[in-house]
Each structure stands twice: as structure tokens, then as C-alpha cells.
C-alpha positions in Angstrom: 0.0 0.0 0.0 2.9 2.4 0.8 4.3 1.7 -2.7 1.0 2.5 -4.3 0.8 5.8 -2.3 4.3 6.7 -3.3 3.7 6.0 -7.0 0.5 8.0 -6.9 2.3 10.9 -5.2 5.0 10.8 -7.8 2.4 10.8 -10.6 0.6 13.7 -9.0 3.8 15.7 -8.8 4.9 14.8 -12.2 1.7 15.4 -14.0 0.2 17.6 -11.3 0.8 20.8 -13.2 -1.5 20.0 -16.0 -4.0 18.0 -13.9 -4.3 20.6 -11.1 -4.9 23.3 -13.7 -8.0 21.5 -14.8 -11.2 22.6 -13.1 -12.8 19.1 -13.4 -10.4 17.3 -11.1 -12.5 15.2 -8.8 -11.1 13.1 -6.0 -12.8 10.4 -4.0 -11.8 8.0 -1.2 -13.0 4.7 0.2 -11.9 2.6 3.1 -11.3 -0.7 1.3 -10.9 -2.7 4.6 -14.2 -1.5 5.8 -15.8 -2.5 2.5 -14.3 -6.0 2.6 -15.8 -6.5 6.1 -19.3 -5.9 4.8 -19.0 -7.6 1.4 -21.6 -10.3 0.7 -20.1 -13.8 0.7 -17.3 -12.9 3.2 -19.0 -14.9 6.0 -19.3 -18.1 3.8 -15.6 -17.8 2.9 -14.8 -17.7 6.6 -17.0 -20.7 7.3 -15.3 -22.7 4.5 -11.9 -21.8 5.7 -12.7 -22.6 9.3 -13.9 -26.1 8.2 -10.6 -26.7 6.4 -8.6 -25.4 9.4 -10.4 -27.8 11.7 -9.7 -30.7 9.4 -6.0 -29.9 9.2 -5.8 -29.4 12.9 -7.3 -32.9 13.5 -4.8 -34.5 11.2 -2.0 -32.6 12.9 -3.1 -33.7 16.4 -3.2 -37.3 15.2 0.3 -37.0 13.8 1.6 -35.4 17.0 -0.1 -38.1 19.2 1.6 -40.8 17.2 5.0 -39.1 17.5 4.5 -38.7 21.2 3.5 -42.4 21.5 6.7 -43.4 19.6 8.9 -41.1 21.7 7.4 -42.4 25.0 7.9 -46.0 23.8 11.5 -45.2 23.0 12.2 -43.6 26.4 10.5 -46.5 28.2 12.2 -49.4 26.3 15.5 -48.1 25.0 17.5 -49.7 27.8 16.4 -53.2 26.7 17.0 -52.7 23.0 20.1 -53.3 21.0 22.0 -50.4 19.4 20.6 -51.1 16.0 17.0 -51.0 17.3 17.7 -47.8 19.2 19.1 -46.1 16.1 16.2 -47.3 14.0 13.6 -46.0 16.6 15.5 -42.6 16.8 15.4 -42.3 13.0 11.6 -43.1 13.0 11.0 -40.4 15.6 13.1 -37.8 13.7 11.4 -38.7 10.4 8.0 -38.3 12.1 9.0 -34.9 13.5 10.2 -33.8 10.0 6.9 -35.0 8.5 4.9 -33.0 11.1 6.9 -29.9 10.4 6.5 -30.3 6.6 2.7 -30.9 7.2 2.4 -27.7 9.2 4.3 -25.7 6.5 2.2 -27.2 3.7 -1.0 -26.7 5.6 -0.3 -23.0 6.1 0.6 -22.5 2.5 -2.6 -24.4 1.4 -4.8 -22.3 3.7 -3.3 -19.0 2.3 -3.8 -20.2 -1.3 -7.3 -21.3 -0.5 -8.2 -18.0 1.1 -6.9 -16.1 -1.9 -8.9 -18.4 -4.2 -12.1 -17.9 -2.2 -11.7 -14.1 -1.7 -10.7 -13.3 -5.3 -14.3 -13.1 -6.6 -15.3 -10.9 -3.6 -12.3 -8.6 -4.2 -13.0 -8.5 -7.9 -16.7 -7.5 -7.3 -15.6 -4.7 -4.9 -13.0 -3.4 -7.4 -15.5 -3.4 -10.2 -18.1 -1.5 -8.1 -15.4 1.1 -7.2 -14.4 1.4 -10.8 -18.1 1.7 -11.9 -18.8 4.4 -9.3 -15.6 6.3 -10.3 -16.6 6.2 -14.0 -20.2 7.2 -13.3 -19.2 10.0 -10.9 -16.4 11.2 -13.2 -13.8 10.8 -10.5 -10.2 11.5 -11.5 -8.7 9.5 -8.6 -10.0 7.3 -5.9 -7.8 6.9 -2.9 -7.9 4.1 -0.2 -9.1 6.0 2.8 -7.8 3.4 5.3 -4.5 5.3 5.4 -5.9 8.7 4.5 -4.9 11.3 7.0 -6.3 14.4 5.4 -8.6 15.0 2.5 -10.0 18.2 1.1 -12.4 18.3 -1.8 -12.5 14.5 -1.7 -15.8 12.6 -1.5 -16.3 9.4 0.4 -17.7 7.0 -2.2 -18.5 4.2 0.3 -22.2 4.9 0.2 -22.2 4.9 -3.6 -20.2 1.6 -3.7 -22.6 0.0 -1.1 -25.5 1.0 -3.3 -23.9 -0.4 -6.4 -23.3 -3.7 -4.5 -26.8 -3.8 -3.0 -25.4 -3.7 0.5 
């Protein structure tokens, strides 16, 4: 977001002489985070993701329980085992630990990808509504108001976008 603001500021300064001289410069702002909180379909995305999280957590707990069982067995019985059996059991425990760590990393990555997949249509609808409102209202620029500290002669287009989305 900072990069976007910097690029927009550079563009405003670079092309600002001509743009500011125009009388029809129209600025608007919207808080995109607030919009995303009220977008239709957001709750169903959260429900789907929570179901997937629960499923992954169940599998992880099972893997951890199995690893703990193997470790406890190793600690309790290592004295009676030969060196070869001890080494084999140690490798099994280490392999199980590595699989658990790999599972956690892959699960996190999968959840992030799934969230992006599920939220993309919602984000696309919000962007389209903002673009439509900007075109219909002849706005020159629409700024994200989440980080907006000051605005003069800038209209909050949130009510127009909500109307466009039927919210």
C-alpha cells in the first residue's frame, strides 16, 4: 500500500501541473478494509476456511499423538534394545518430526492459497463496483481511505459503492 501511495504521489507531482490546472479534477476516497468487512459472501468464505482449518488441525493432532507415543515407547524401552533397534527408533522419531513440520508448512501454504482463491471473486466485485462508481461519478482519482490522514475536496464514495453492490 505504501508503494501505491508513493507511486500516486510521484504521478501527482509529475503530472500535477496539468492535472491541477484542470477545473474538473474530482477526488474520492473509500476505506477498502471496511468495504471488505461488509461484502456479501465474506461470511461463507470464513465458514469454509474454518472447516478446512479444523480438518487440518485434526490430522496434525493425530500425527503429534503418534509421534509422542513413539517417543514415550522409545524412552521406556531403550534400555532393553540393541544399538541397531535404538538407532532405528530414533530415525523413526526424527522422520515423524520432520513430516509433522512439513505438514504444518504445507497446511499454512494451502490455507493461504485457498483464502486467496475464495476471496478473489469478492475482491473483484468490490474493485468493479469502485471502478463503476468512479466512472459514473467522473472521479479522476479514488484513494484508499484506510490510510488517508487528510482530504480536502475528496468525496467518500463508500455509500455509492454500497448502493452499487446492493449492501
